[in-house]
C-alpha positions as CSV (number, residue, x, y, z in Angstrom):
1,M,30.9,6.2,-57.7
2,E,31.8,3.4,-55.3
3,S,35.4,3.1,-54.0
4,S,37.3,-0.1,-53.8
5,L,39.6,1.4,-51.2
6,S,38.3,0.7,-47.7
7,V,40.1,2.0,-44.6
8,V,39.2,2.4,-41.0
9,R,39.6,5.9,-39.6
10,L,40.3,6.5,-35.9
11,V,38.8,9.9,-35.3
12,M,39.6,10.4,-31.7
13,L,41.4,8.6,-28.8
14,G,42.4,10.4,-25.7
15,V,43.5,9.8,-22.2
16,S,43.2,12.5,-19.6
17,V,46.4,14.0,-18.3
18,K,45.6,12.6,-14.9
19,H,45.7,9.0,-16.3
20,Q,48.5,9.3,-18.8
21,K,51.7,7.2,-18.4
22,K,49.6,4.3,-17.0
23,E,49.4,2.3,-20.2
24,Y,45.7,3.2,-20.8
25,G,46.4,4.5,-24.3
26,H,48.1,1.2,-25.2
27,I,45.2,-0.7,-23.8
28,F,42.7,1.4,-25.8
29,M,44.7,1.0,-29.0
30,R,45.1,-2.7,-28.6
31,E,41.4,-3.1,-28.3
32,F,40.8,-0.8,-31.3
33,L,43.3,-2.7,-33.4
34,E,41.7,-6.0,-32.5
35,H,38.4,-4.7,-33.7
36,A,40.0,-3.4,-36.9
37,I,41.3,-6.9,-37.6
38,K,37.7,-8.3,-37.1
39,V,36.4,-5.7,-39.5
40,H,39.1,-6.8,-42.1
41,H,37.9,-10.4,-41.9
42,V,34.4,-9.4,-42.7
43,M,35.1,-6.6,-45.2
44,P,38.8,-6.4,-46.3
45,I,40.4,-3.0,-45.6
46,K,43.7,-1.5,-46.7
47,G,44.6,-0.2,-43.3
48,I,43.9,2.4,-40.6
49,F,44.1,6.1,-41.0
50,L,44.3,8.7,-38.2
51,D,45.5,12.3,-37.5
52,A,48.1,11.8,-34.8
53,D,49.1,13.8,-31.9
54,P,51.5,12.7,-30.4
55,V,53.2,11.2,-33.5
56,A,55.8,9.2,-31.4
57,F,53.0,7.1,-29.7
58,Y,51.5,6.0,-33.0
59,T,55.0,5.5,-34.6
60,L,55.7,2.9,-31.9
61,L,52.6,1.1,-32.9
62,G,53.7,0.9,-36.6
63,F,51.9,3.9,-38.1
64,V,53.8,5.9,-40.7
65,E,53.5,9.6,-41.4
66,L,51.7,10.4,-44.6
67,G,52.8,14.0,-44.8
68,M,53.4,17.2,-43.0
69,P,51.3,18.2,-40.0
70,V,48.0,19.9,-40.8
71,S,46.9,23.3,-39.6
72,N,45.4,21.8,-36.3
73,G,48.9,20.4,-35.4
74,T,48.1,16.8,-36.1
75,T,50.0,14.6,-38.5
76,P,48.2,12.2,-40.9
77,M,49.4,8.6,-40.4
78,F,48.6,5.2,-41.8
79,L,49.0,1.6,-40.7
80,K,48.8,-1.1,-43.5
81,I,46.5,-4.0,-42.5
82,Q,49.3,-6.4,-43.7
83,D,51.7,-4.8,-41.2
84,L,49.1,-5.1,-38.4
85,L,48.3,-8.8,-39.2
86,A,52.0,-9.6,-39.3
87,A,52.6,-8.0,-35.9
88,V,49.9,-10.0,-34.2
89,K,51.0,-13.4,-35.5
């Protein structure tokens, strides 16, 4: 059965401890979010899903928690494409 609910899932994004606090995470995410917008213009998506650790970083970017942390310590989070598009206008 085909689903009409399309999302982009970010499986992994990491910055080594040596390079943290140098804005690399923000640079990587900005590039990723720009690509997600391009995908949306070709194939409309509802948003972006990820399992976050640290939650605070992704909250600053507009992601909202979907529930309690899972067994591996990450927290499911989602960013609606409408919120992303509004943020870049």
